[in-house]
All heavy atoms as TSV, in Angstrom:
chain	resi	resn	atom	element	x	y	z
A	1	VAL	N	N	3.635	45.536	15.287
A	1	VAL	CA	C	3.196	46.222	16.453
A	1	VAL	C	C	2.147	47.376	16.128
A	1	VAL	O	O	2.508	48.100	15.246
A	1	VAL	CB	C	4.482	46.753	17.262
A	1	VAL	CG1	C	4.069	47.674	18.340
A	1	VAL	CG2	C	5.470	45.711	17.636
A	2	LEU	N	N	1.109	47.452	16.882
A	2	LEU	CA	C	0.109	48.258	16.733
A	2	LEU	C	C	0.389	49.401	17.784
A	2	LEU	O	O	0.515	49.041	18.941
A	2	LEU	CB	C	-1.291	47.766	16.753
A	2	LEU	CG	C	-2.398	48.855	16.835
A	2	LEU	CD1	C	-2.400	49.409	15.449
A	2	LEU	CD2	C	-3.653	48.196	17.163
A	3	ARG	N	N	0.388	50.666	17.385
A	3	ARG	CA	C	0.583	51.813	18.325
A	3	ARG	C	C	-0.546	52.634	18.211
A	3	ARG	O	O	-0.892	53.091	17.081
A	3	ARG	CB	C	1.893	52.506	18.151
A	3	ARG	CG	C	3.053	51.694	18.424
A	3	ARG	CD	C	4.359	52.442	18.087
A	3	ARG	NE	N	5.423	51.550	18.130
A	3	ARG	CZ	C	6.365	51.398	19.053
A	3	ARG	NH1	N	6.316	52.272	20.013
A	3	ARG	NH2	N	7.345	50.475	18.876
A	4	LEU	N	N	-1.279	52.872	19.347
A	4	LEU	CA	C	-2.539	53.698	19.222
A	4	LEU	C	C	-2.213	54.933	20.160
A	4	LEU	O	O	-1.996	54.799	21.332
A	4	LEU	CB	C	-3.687	52.942	19.731
A	4	LEU	CG	C	-5.026	53.515	19.725
A	4	LEU	CD1	C	-5.487	53.919	18.315
A	4	LEU	CD2	C	-6.067	52.682	20.330
A	5	THR	N	N	-2.321	56.085	19.613
A	5	THR	CA	C	-2.181	57.292	20.473
A	5	THR	C	C	-3.480	58.193	20.362
A	5	THR	O	O	-3.980	58.404	19.169
A	5	THR	CB	C	-1.003	58.122	19.789
A	5	THR	OG1	O	0.299	57.424	19.724
A	5	THR	CG2	C	-0.776	59.345	20.557
A	6	LEU	N	N	-3.932	58.521	21.484
A	6	LEU	CA	C	-5.127	59.268	21.541
A	6	LEU	C	C	-4.749	60.679	21.995
A	6	LEU	O	O	-4.002	60.822	22.924
A	6	LEU	CB	C	-6.040	58.718	22.554
A	6	LEU	CG	C	-6.576	57.248	22.286
A	6	LEU	CD1	C	-7.338	56.595	23.392
A	6	LEU	CD2	C	-7.205	57.271	20.947
A	7	ASP	N	N	-5.197	61.673	21.302
A	7	ASP	CA	C	-4.841	63.059	21.533
A	7	ASP	C	C	-5.341	63.457	23.003
A	7	ASP	O	O	-6.525	63.111	23.279
A	7	ASP	CB	C	-5.455	64.105	20.553
A	7	ASP	CG	C	-4.642	63.854	19.212
A	7	ASP	OD1	O	-3.576	63.637	19.147
A	7	ASP	OD2	O	-5.287	64.269	18.252
A	8	GLY	N	N	-4.582	64.040	23.759
A	8	GLY	CA	C	-4.971	64.605	25.083
A	8	GLY	C	C	-5.125	63.514	26.087
A	8	GLY	O	O	-5.768	63.709	27.215
A	9	VAL	N	N	-4.500	62.302	25.811
A	9	VAL	CA	C	-4.672	61.170	26.870
A	9	VAL	C	C	-3.244	60.889	27.322
A	9	VAL	O	O	-2.261	60.945	26.491
A	9	VAL	CB	C	-5.307	59.943	26.222
A	9	VAL	CG1	C	-5.244	58.757	27.011
A	9	VAL	CG2	C	-6.615	60.231	25.611
A	10	PHE	N	N	-3.037	60.607	28.510
A	10	PHE	CA	C	-1.729	60.370	29.167
A	10	PHE	C	C	-1.536	59.007	29.771
A	10	PHE	O	O	-2.587	58.329	30.079
A	10	PHE	CB	C	-1.526	61.470	30.233
A	10	PHE	CG	C	-1.655	62.880	29.564
A	10	PHE	CD1	C	-2.848	63.473	29.693
A	10	PHE	CD2	C	-0.679	63.496	28.882
A	10	PHE	CE1	C	-3.079	64.777	29.139
A	10	PHE	CE2	C	-0.806	64.729	28.298
A	10	PHE	CZ	C	-2.071	65.403	28.374
A	11	HIS	N	N	-0.381	58.589	30.029
A	11	HIS	CA	C	-0.097	57.386	30.630
A	11	HIS	C	C	-0.327	57.471	32.248
A	11	HIS	O	O	-0.387	56.451	32.907
A	11	HIS	CB	C	1.237	56.846	30.415
A	11	HIS	CG	C	1.348	56.360	28.975
A	11	HIS	ND1	N	1.903	57.151	28.007
A	11	HIS	CD2	C	0.898	55.205	28.431
A	11	HIS	CE1	C	1.819	56.355	26.784
A	11	HIS	NE2	N	1.321	55.338	27.162
A	12	SER	N	N	-0.140	58.696	32.758
A	12	SER	CA	C	-0.184	58.843	34.067
A	12	SER	C	C	-1.747	58.966	34.604
A	12	SER	O	O	-2.400	59.623	33.994
A	12	SER	CB	C	0.447	60.186	34.576
A	12	SER	OG	O	0.360	60.396	35.904
A	13	ILE	N	N	-1.961	58.334	35.824
A	13	ILE	CA	C	-3.350	58.395	36.315
A	13	ILE	C	C	-3.681	59.751	36.878
A	13	ILE	O	O	-4.749	60.148	36.989
A	13	ILE	CB	C	-3.570	57.293	37.314
A	13	ILE	CG1	C	-5.011	57.145	37.740
A	13	ILE	CG2	C	-2.755	57.554	38.597
A	13	ILE	CD1	C	-5.331	55.969	38.642
A	14	ASN	N	N	-2.616	60.515	37.227
A	14	ASN	CA	C	-2.865	61.817	37.943
A	14	ASN	C	C	-2.279	62.995	37.113
A	14	ASN	O	O	-1.193	62.728	36.372
A	14	ASN	CB	C	-2.135	61.938	39.251
A	14	ASN	CG	C	-2.511	60.784	40.212
A	14	ASN	OD1	O	-3.782	60.478	40.313
A	14	ASN	ND2	N	-1.628	60.449	41.002
A	15	ASP	N	N	-2.871	64.017	37.172
A	15	ASP	CA	C	-2.282	65.311	36.490
A	15	ASP	C	C	-0.993	65.713	37.230
A	15	ASP	O	O	-0.934	65.282	38.537
A	15	ASP	CB	C	-3.224	66.417	36.552
A	15	ASP	CG	C	-4.423	66.315	35.471
A	15	ASP	OD1	O	-4.199	65.714	34.491
A	15	ASP	OD2	O	-5.583	66.872	35.808
A	16	ALA	N	N	-0.130	66.305	36.720
A	16	ALA	CA	C	1.061	66.614	37.382
A	16	ALA	C	C	0.741	67.401	38.654
A	16	ALA	O	O	0.050	68.368	38.756
A	16	ALA	CB	C	1.967	67.464	36.494
A	17	GLY	N	N	1.336	66.943	39.803
A	17	GLY	CA	C	1.197	67.682	41.098
A	17	GLY	C	C	-0.150	67.419	41.820
A	17	GLY	O	O	-0.381	67.845	42.704
A	18	GLN	N	N	-0.931	66.535	41.229
A	18	GLN	CA	C	-2.178	66.145	41.839
A	18	GLN	C	C	-2.157	64.700	42.393
A	18	GLN	O	O	-1.356	63.872	41.925
A	18	GLN	CB	C	-3.344	66.275	40.739
A	18	GLN	CG	C	-3.462	67.717	40.189
A	18	GLN	CD	C	-3.895	68.754	41.180
A	18	GLN	OE1	O	-4.694	68.536	42.117
A	18	GLN	NE2	N	-3.032	69.931	41.079
A	19	THR	N	N	-3.183	64.539	43.303
A	19	THR	CA	C	-3.192	63.057	43.767
A	19	THR	C	C	-4.585	62.390	43.485
A	19	THR	O	O	-4.590	61.157	43.780
A	19	THR	CB	C	-3.151	63.143	45.338
A	19	THR	OG1	O	-4.083	64.028	45.913
A	19	THR	CG2	C	-1.731	63.691	45.820
A	20	THR	N	N	-5.470	63.108	42.887
A	20	THR	CA	C	-6.666	62.378	42.539
A	20	THR	C	C	-6.620	62.012	40.966
A	20	THR	O	O	-5.948	62.653	40.166
A	20	THR	CB	C	-7.840	63.384	42.674
A	20	THR	OG1	O	-7.574	64.614	41.993
A	20	THR	CG2	C	-8.094	63.700	44.178
A	21	PRO	N	N	-7.156	60.816	40.714
A	21	PRO	CA	C	-7.191	60.499	39.205
A	21	PRO	C	C	-7.837	61.411	38.319
A	21	PRO	O	O	-8.832	62.085	38.709
A	21	PRO	CB	C	-7.947	59.141	39.334
A	21	PRO	CG	C	-7.932	58.639	40.720
A	21	PRO	CD	C	-7.902	59.917	41.482
A	22	CYS	N	N	-7.368	61.604	37.174
A	22	CYS	CA	C	-7.900	62.478	36.203
A	22	CYS	C	C	-8.717	61.567	35.164
A	22	CYS	O	O	-8.631	60.426	35.192
A	22	CYS	CB	C	-6.704	63.157	35.426
A	22	CYS	SG	S	-5.694	62.230	34.516
A	23	ASP	N	N	-9.441	62.291	34.380
A	23	ASP	CA	C	-10.223	61.622	33.359
A	23	ASP	C	C	-9.447	61.419	32.036
A	23	ASP	O	O	-10.215	61.241	30.978
A	23	ASP	CB	C	-11.579	62.332	33.160
A	23	ASP	CG	C	-12.509	62.248	34.373
A	23	ASP	OD1	O	-12.318	61.244	35.098
A	23	ASP	OD2	O	-13.346	63.101	34.544
A	24	SER	N	N	-8.135	61.805	31.938
A	24	SER	CA	C	-7.520	61.831	30.637
A	24	SER	C	C	-6.382	60.833	30.622
A	24	SER	O	O	-5.259	61.136	29.945
A	24	SER	CB	C	-7.109	63.248	30.221
A	24	SER	OG	O	-6.262	63.746	31.332
A	25	TRP	N	N	-6.375	59.821	31.282
A	25	TRP	CA	C	-5.365	58.742	31.283
A	25	TRP	C	C	-5.939	57.457	30.630
A	25	TRP	O	O	-7.170	57.248	30.429
A	25	TRP	CB	C	-4.802	58.462	32.636
A	25	TRP	CG	C	-5.576	57.672	33.616
A	25	TRP	CD1	C	-6.631	57.962	34.296
A	25	TRP	CD2	C	-5.394	56.277	33.977
A	25	TRP	NE1	N	-7.118	56.926	35.071
A	25	TRP	CE2	C	-6.350	55.936	34.979
A	25	TRP	CE3	C	-4.490	55.295	33.683
A	25	TRP	CZ2	C	-6.322	54.641	35.483
A	25	TRP	CZ3	C	-4.396	54.062	34.273
A	25	TRP	CH2	C	-5.413	53.722	35.183
A	26	TYR	N	N	-4.975	56.678	30.159
A	26	TYR	CA	C	-5.435	55.561	29.190
A	26	TYR	C	C	-6.321	54.531	29.976
A	26	TYR	O	O	-6.937	53.658	29.367
A	26	TYR	CB	C	-4.305	54.857	28.594
A	26	TYR	CG	C	-3.706	55.564	27.429
A	26	TYR	CD1	C	-2.700	56.457	27.578
A	26	TYR	CD2	C	-4.278	55.271	26.193
A	26	TYR	CE1	C	-2.146	57.067	26.356
A	26	TYR	CE2	C	-3.767	55.974	25.015
A	26	TYR	CZ	C	-2.719	56.828	25.146
A	26	TYR	OH	O	-2.318	57.514	24.114
A	27	GLY	N	N	-6.330	54.529	31.283
A	27	GLY	CA	C	-6.978	53.528	32.042
A	27	GLY	C	C	-8.404	54.005	32.526
A	27	GLY	O	O	-9.211	53.245	33.137
A	28	CYS	N	N	-8.767	55.261	32.423
A	28	CYS	CA	C	-9.976	55.729	32.821
A	28	CYS	C	C	-11.151	55.117	31.800
A	28	CYS	O	O	-10.923	54.863	30.712
A	28	CYS	CB	C	-10.060	57.249	32.994
A	28	CYS	SG	S	-10.298	58.250	31.479
A	29	GLU	N	N	-12.384	55.023	32.371
A	29	GLU	CA	C	-13.423	54.403	31.698
A	29	GLU	C	C	-13.727	54.938	30.357
A	29	GLU	O	O	-13.901	54.211	29.289
A	29	GLU	CB	C	-14.723	54.356	32.510
A	29	GLU	CG	C	-15.800	53.509	31.928
A	29	GLU	CD	C	-17.046	53.364	32.990
A	29	GLU	OE1	O	-16.908	53.625	34.112
A	29	GLU	OE2	O	-18.083	53.177	32.408
A	30	GLY	N	N	-13.894	56.224	30.252
A	30	GLY	CA	C	-14.154	56.863	28.927
A	30	GLY	C	C	-13.127	56.676	27.960
A	30	GLY	O	O	-13.308	56.471	26.777
A	31	VAL	N	N	-11.821	56.592	28.358
A	31	VAL	CA	C	-10.690	56.393	27.408
A	31	VAL	C	C	-10.567	54.953	26.989
A	31	VAL	O	O	-10.370	54.607	25.850
A	31	VAL	CB	C	-9.431	56.993	27.982
A	31	VAL	CG1	C	-8.247	56.768	27.071
A	31	VAL	CG2	C	-9.600	58.573	28.272
A	32	VAL	N	N	-10.753	54.134	27.941
A	32	VAL	CA	C	-10.684	52.630	27.621
A	32	VAL	C	C	-11.665	52.240	26.534
A	32	VAL	O	O	-11.430	51.645	25.526
A	32	VAL	CB	C	-11.046	51.706	28.883
A	32	VAL	CG1	C	-11.286	50.252	28.486
A	32	VAL	CG2	C	-9.807	51.888	29.973
A	33	ASP	N	N	-12.803	52.948	26.614
A	33	ASP	CA	C	-13.906	52.686	25.547
A	33	ASP	C	C	-13.298	53.235	24.121
A	33	ASP	O	O	-13.990	52.796	23.250
A	33	ASP	CB	C	-15.187	53.528	25.911
A	33	ASP	CG	C	-15.777	52.915	27.045
A	33	ASP	OD1	O	-15.536	51.731	27.416
A	33	ASP	OD2	O	-16.683	53.649	27.586
A	34	GLN	N	N	-12.411	54.161	24.131
A	34	GLN	CA	C	-11.835	54.462	22.860
A	34	GLN	C	C	-10.774	53.503	22.201
A	34	GLN	O	O	-10.799	53.288	20.982
A	34	GLN	CB	C	-11.184	55.837	23.043
A	34	GLN	CG	C	-12.129	56.996	23.292
A	34	GLN	CD	C	-11.436	58.363	23.524
A	34	GLN	OE1	O	-10.593	58.707	22.692
A	34	GLN	NE2	N	-11.702	59.005	24.764
A	35	TRP	N	N	-10.063	52.874	23.076
A	35	TRP	CA	C	-8.959	51.927	22.595
A	35	TRP	C	C	-9.292	50.445	22.627
A	35	TRP	O	O	-8.782	49.769	21.838
A	35	TRP	CB	C	-7.620	52.250	23.130
A	35	TRP	CG	C	-7.422	52.139	24.663
A	35	TRP	CD1	C	-7.499	53.141	25.580
A	35	TRP	CD2	C	-7.336	50.899	25.441
A	35	TRP	NE1	N	-7.350	52.668	26.861
A	35	TRP	CE2	C	-7.196	51.352	26.804
A	35	TRP	CE3	C	-7.361	49.581	25.165
A	35	TRP	CZ2	C	-7.087	50.294	27.801
A	35	TRP	CZ3	C	-7.210	48.581	26.166
A	35	TRP	CH2	C	-7.051	49.014	27.493
A	36	LEU	N	N	-10.264	50.070	23.569
A	36	LEU	CA	C	-10.565	48.640	23.768
A	36	LEU	C	C	-11.059	48.003	22.397
A	36	LEU	O	O	-10.571	46.835	22.062
A	36	LEU	CB	C	-11.548	48.442	24.859
A	36	LEU	CG	C	-11.734	46.953	25.254
A	36	LEU	CD1	C	-10.420	46.278	25.639
A	36	LEU	CD2	C	-12.770	46.906	26.353
A	37	PRO	N	N	-11.920	48.653	21.632
A	37	PRO	CA	C	-12.423	47.950	20.465
A	37	PRO	C	C	-11.289	47.638	19.362
A	37	PRO	O	O	-11.303	46.556	18.724
A	37	PRO	CB	C	-13.488	48.877	19.848
A	37	PRO	CG	C	-13.890	49.683	21.093
A	37	PRO	CD	C	-12.776	49.833	21.886
A	38	THR	N	N	-10.270	48.580	19.356
A	38	THR	CA	C	-9.254	48.301	18.537
A	38	THR	C	C	-8.364	47.143	18.964
A	38	THR	O	O	-7.989	46.415	18.141
A	38	THR	CB	C	-8.278	49.574	18.380
A	38	THR	OG1	O	-9.100	50.642	17.936
A	38	THR	CG2	C	-7.091	49.492	17.491
A	39	LEU	N	N	-8.189	46.975	20.164
A	39	LEU	CA	C	-7.351	45.945	20.793
A	39	LEU	C	C	-8.163	44.646	20.658
A	39	LEU	O	O	-7.445	43.576	20.058
A	39	LEU	CB	C	-7.181	46.168	22.343
A	39	LEU	CG	C	-6.372	45.055	23.049
A	39	LEU	CD1	C	-5.116	44.770	22.535
A	39	LEU	CD2	C	-6.464	45.314	24.499
A	40	VAL	N	N	-9.334	44.602	20.739
A	40	VAL	CA	C	-10.114	43.367	20.648
A	40	VAL	C	C	-10.147	42.971	19.079
A	40	VAL	O	O	-9.971	41.744	18.829
A	40	VAL	CB	C	-11.611	43.493	21.082
A	40	VAL	CG1	C	-12.535	42.313	20.718
A	40	VAL	CG2	C	-11.577	43.679	22.644
A	41	SER	N	N	-10.311	43.846	18.290
A	41	SER	CA	C	-10.138	43.637	16.822
A	41	SER	C	C	-8.831	42.986	16.369
A	41	SER	O	O	-8.855	42.135	15.614
A	41	SER	CB	C	-10.541	44.865	16.059
A	41	SER	OG	O	-10.353	44.692	14.669
A	42	GLN	N	N	-7.762	43.628	16.937
A	42	GLN	CA	C	-6.460	43.067	16.603
A	42	GLN	C	C	-6.200	41.711	17.077
A	42	GLN	O	O	-5.631	40.833	16.403
A	42	GLN	CB	C	-5.385	43.964	17.249
A	42	GLN	CG	C	-5.320	45.312	16.411
A	42	GLN	CD	C	-4.769	45.093	15.121
A	42	GLN	OE1	O	-3.851	44.334	14.773
A	42	GLN	NE2	N	-5.460	45.965	14.151
A	43	ILE	N	N	-6.674	41.392	18.385
A	43	ILE	CA	C	-6.541	40.060	18.898
A	43	ILE	C	C	-7.433	39.070	18.068
A	43	ILE	O	O	-6.937	37.953	17.739
A	43	ILE	CB	C	-7.025	40.116	20.453
A	43	ILE	CG1	C	-6.044	40.813	21.223
A	43	ILE	CG2	C	-7.308	38.752	20.873
A	43	ILE	CD1	C	-6.441	41.069	22.679
A	44	GLN	N	N	-8.651	39.369	17.731
A	44	GLN	CA	C	-9.394	38.585	16.806
A	44	GLN	C	C	-8.865	38.282	15.528
A	44	GLN	O	O	-8.786	37.078	15.004
A	44	GLN	CB	C	-10.826	39.024	16.672
A	44	GLN	CG	C	-11.658	39.094	17.907
A	44	GLN	CD	C	-12.932	39.856	17.841
A	44	GLN	OE1	O	-13.139	40.683	17.032
A	44	GLN	NE2	N	-13.879	39.508	18.596
A	45	ARG	N	N	-8.163	39.305	14.883
A	45	ARG	CA	C	-7.609	39.151	13.608
A	45	ARG	C	C	-6.358	38.222	13.692
A	45	ARG	O	O	-6.119	37.399	12.910
A	45	ARG	CB	C	-7.139	40.484	13.103
A	45	ARG	CG	C	-7.106	40.584	11.652
A	45	ARG	CD	C	-6.904	41.988	11.080
A	45	ARG	NE	N	-7.808	42.893	11.844
A	45	ARG	CZ	C	-7.757	44.194	11.807
A	45	ARG	NH1	N	-6.626	44.805	11.410
A	45	ARG	NH2	N	-8.667	44.921	12.424
A	46	GLN	N	N	-5.602	38.311	14.720
A	46	GLN	CA	C	-4.358	37.588	15.001
A	46	GLN	C	C	-4.723	36.113	15.269
A	46	GLN	O	O	-4.189	35.240	14.607
A	46	GLN	CB	C	-3.536	38.096	16.192
A	46	GLN	CG	C	-2.257	37.404	16.392
A	46	GLN	CD	C	-1.605	37.823	17.545
A	46	GLN	OE1	O	-1.915	38.819	18.131
A	46	GLN	NE2	N	-0.415	37.249	17.954
A	47	ARG	N	N	-5.851	35.890	16.066
A	47	ARG	CA	C	-6.252	34.509	16.359
A	47	ARG	C	C	-6.762	33.914	15.040
A	47	ARG	O	O	-6.431	32.650	14.849
A	47	ARG	CB	C	-7.252	34.428	17.405
A	47	ARG	CG	C	-6.721	34.748	18.713
A	47	ARG	CD	C	-7.929	34.616	19.733
A	47	ARG	NE	N	-7.381	34.683	21.136
A	47	ARG	CZ	C	-8.110	34.716	22.105
A	47	ARG	NH1	N	-9.483	34.823	22.043
A	47	ARG	NH2	N	-7.622	34.800	23.339
A	48	SER	N	N	-7.450	34.599	14.218
A	48	SER	CA	C	-8.054	34.047	13.004
A	48	SER	C	C	-6.898	33.597	11.978
A	48	SER	O	O	-6.967	32.663	11.344
A	48	SER	CB	C	-8.992	34.793	12.382
A	48	SER	OG	O	-8.560	36.031	11.868
A	49	SER	N	N	-5.849	34.456	12.031
A	49	SER	CA	C	-4.925	34.198	11.048
A	49	SER	C	C	-3.933	33.004	11.540
A	49	SER	O	O	-3.271	32.216	10.625
A	49	SER	CB	C	-3.920	35.418	10.750
A	49	SER	OG	O	-3.228	35.841	11.920
A	50	GLU	N	N	-3.813	32.847	12.864
A	50	GLU	CA	C	-2.931	31.766	13.457
A	50	GLU	C	C	-3.736	30.470	13.471
A	50	GLU	O	O	-3.171	29.337	13.478
A	50	GLU	CB	C	-2.533	32.245	14.792
A	50	GLU	CG	C	-1.473	33.366	14.645
A	50	GLU	CD	C	-1.093	33.805	16.111
A	50	GLU	OE1	O	-1.588	33.238	17.072
A	50	GLU	OE2	O	-0.252	34.765	16.222
A	51	GLY	N	N	-5.037	30.528	13.594
A	51	GLY	CA	C	-5.842	29.290	13.941
A	51	GLY	C	C	-5.855	29.068	15.320
A	51	GLY	O	O	-5.124	29.533	16.149
A	52	THR	N	N	-6.649	28.069	15.588
A	52	THR	CA	C	-6.715	27.730	17.092
A	52	THR	C	C	-5.607	26.674	17.328
A	52	THR	O	O	-4.952	26.107	16.458
A	52	THR	CB	C	-8.111	26.939	17.243
A	52	THR	OG1	O	-8.147	25.744	16.499
A	52	THR	CG2	C	-9.202	27.684	16.897
A	53	PRO	N	N	-5.425	26.438	18.656
A	53	PRO	CA	C	-4.307	25.449	18.960
A	53	PRO	C	C	-4.648	24.004	18.448
A	53	PRO	O	O	-3.622	23.372	17.938
A	53	PRO	CB	C	-4.358	25.376	20.507
A	53	PRO	CG	C	-4.870	26.699	20.837
A	53	PRO	CD	C	-5.861	27.119	19.852
A	54	LEU	N	N	-5.924	23.746	18.283
A	54	LEU	CA	C	-6.294	22.417	17.735
A	54	LEU	C	C	-5.866	22.358	16.208
A	54	LEU	O	O	-5.514	21.364	15.705
A	54	LEU	CB	C	-7.741	22.081	17.817
A	54	LEU	CG	C	-8.269	20.698	17.450
A	54	LEU	CD1	C	-7.427	19.671	18.117
A	54	LEU	CD2	C	-9.663	20.628	17.789
A	55	ASP	N	N	-6.037	23.626	15.451
A	55	ASP	CA	C	-5.789	23.599	14.194
A	55	ASP	C	C	-4.332	23.434	13.878
A	55	ASP	O	O	-3.789	22.769	12.999
A	55	ASP	CB	C	-6.100	25.097	13.518
A	55	ASP	CG	C	-7.722	25.242	13.452
A	55	ASP	OD1	O	-8.390	24.269	13.335
A	55	ASP	OD2	O	-8.011	26.474	13.383
A	56	LYS	N	N	-3.502	24.027	14.908
A	56	LYS	CA	C	-2.040	23.846	14.692
A	56	LYS	C	C	-1.589	22.498	14.906
A	56	LYS	O	O	-0.818	21.949	14.134
A	56	LYS	CB	C	-1.340	24.824	15.838
A	56	LYS	CG	C	-1.491	26.179	15.357
A	56	LYS	CD	C	-0.917	27.089	16.633
A	56	LYS	CE	C	-1.107	28.483	16.324
A	56	LYS	NZ	N	-0.634	29.339	17.431
A	57	VAL	N	N	-2.155	21.732	15.870
A	57	VAL	CA	C	-1.770	20.361	16.064
A	57	VAL	C	C	-2.241	19.533	14.907
A	57	VAL	O	O	-1.544	18.586	14.391
A	57	VAL	CB	C	-2.453	19.796	17.405
A	57	VAL	CG1	C	-2.323	18.294	17.582
A	57	VAL	CG2	C	-1.906	20.476	18.590
A	58	SER	N	N	-3.494	19.764	14.355
A	58	SER	CA	C	-3.979	19.009	13.277
A	58	SER	C	C	-3.151	19.207	12.032
A	58	SER	O	O	-2.782	18.204	11.392
A	58	SER	CB	C	-5.364	19.425	12.958
A	58	SER	OG	O	-5.998	18.796	11.862
A	59	ASN	N	N	-2.681	20.382	11.764
A	59	ASN	CA	C	-1.884	20.689	10.622
A	59	ASN	C	C	-0.500	19.902	10.729
A	59	ASN	O	O	0.144	19.518	9.817
A	59	ASN	CB	C	-1.649	22.196	10.406
A	59	ASN	CG	C	-2.976	22.891	9.992
A	59	ASN	OD1	O	-3.888	22.218	9.411
A	59	ASN	ND2	N	-3.057	24.145	10.245
A	60	ALA	N	N	0.112	19.946	11.920
A	60	ALA	CA	C	1.289	19.301	12.154
A	60	ALA	C	C	1.253	17.783	12.021
A	60	ALA	O	O	2.108	17.261	11.306
A	60	ALA	CB	C	1.876	19.657	13.597
A	61	LEU	N	N	0.204	17.228	12.428
A	61	LEU	CA	C	-0.009	15.779	12.309
A	61	LEU	C	C	-0.241	15.449	10.847
A	61	LEU	O	O	0.230	14.496	10.426
A	61	LEU	CB	C	-1.127	15.232	13.177
A	61	LEU	CG	C	-0.900	15.327	14.684
A	61	LEU	CD1	C	-2.240	14.848	15.503
A	61	LEU	CD2	C	0.214	14.316	15.096
A	62	SER	N	N	-0.933	16.372	10.164
A	62	SER	CA	C	-1.434	15.996	8.800
A	62	SER	C	C	-0.033	16.034	7.871
A	62	SER	O	O	0.203	15.239	7.162
A	62	SER	CB	C	-2.291	17.132	8.155
A	62	SER	OG	O	-3.488	17.024	8.815
A	63	SER	N	N	0.935	17.048	8.325
A	63	SER	CA	C	2.133	17.153	7.440
A	63	SER	C	C	2.992	15.926	7.750
A	63	SER	O	O	3.748	15.323	6.930
A	63	SER	CB	C	2.885	18.424	7.809
A	63	SER	OG	O	3.309	18.420	9.167
A	64	LEU	N	N	2.863	15.397	9.028
A	64	LEU	CA	C	3.715	14.155	9.286
A	64	LEU	C	C	3.286	12.907	8.447
A	64	LEU	O	O	4.058	12.117	8.047
A	64	LEU	CB	C	3.557	13.790	10.733
A	64	LEU	CG	C	4.289	14.635	11.725
A	64	LEU	CD1	C	4.078	14.269	13.167
A	64	LEU	CD2	C	5.845	14.709	11.402
A	65	PHE	N	N	2.001	12.806	8.270
A	65	PHE	CA	C	1.371	11.588	7.493
A	65	PHE	C	C	1.257	11.728	6.083
A	65	PHE	O	O	1.061	10.770	5.343
A	65	PHE	CB	C	0.091	11.256	8.221
A	65	PHE	CG	C	0.074	10.808	9.521
A	65	PHE	CD1	C	-0.535	11.558	10.692
A	65	PHE	CD2	C	0.581	9.558	9.990
A	65	PHE	CE1	C	-0.411	11.120	11.967
A	65	PHE	CE2	C	0.705	9.181	11.211
A	65	PHE	CZ	C	0.154	10.029	12.187
A	66	GLU	N	N	1.533	13.002	5.500
A	66	GLU	CA	C	1.561	13.132	4.200
A	66	GLU	C	C	2.845	12.794	3.500
A	66	GLU	O	O	2.965	12.591	2.252
A	66	GLU	CB	C	1.216	14.623	3.807
A	66	GLU	CG	C	-0.250	15.022	3.985
A	66	GLU	CD	C	-0.438	16.477	3.768
A	66	GLU	OE1	O	0.558	17.347	3.535
A	66	GLU	OE2	O	-1.512	16.879	3.975
A	67	ARG	N	N	3.924	12.440	4.219
A	67	ARG	CA	C	5.228	12.114	3.682
A	67	ARG	C	C	5.211	10.892	2.983
A	67	ARG	O	O	4.749	9.795	3.025
A	67	ARG	CB	C	6.176	12.258	4.809
A	67	ARG	CG	C	6.357	13.641	5.292
A	67	ARG	CD	C	7.380	13.740	6.375
A	67	ARG	NE	N	7.503	14.961	6.963
A	67	ARG	CZ	C	8.425	15.330	7.648
A	67	ARG	NH1	N	9.285	14.499	8.361
A	67	ARG	NH2	N	8.403	16.598	8.255
């Protein structure tokens, strides 16, 4: 599990007691730009280590016929 914490960034879209969105929550545009590349990199790394679905099927079939 990857946990990414950004200083001064919050899970709430609003500051306490306010109704307008703030610029310091994880979903605002400037903050998304800070964590999105890390997420994309992790997904790509996971996919490359697991292989594609076709690779998985191919490997399973190969192991059946090697017996």
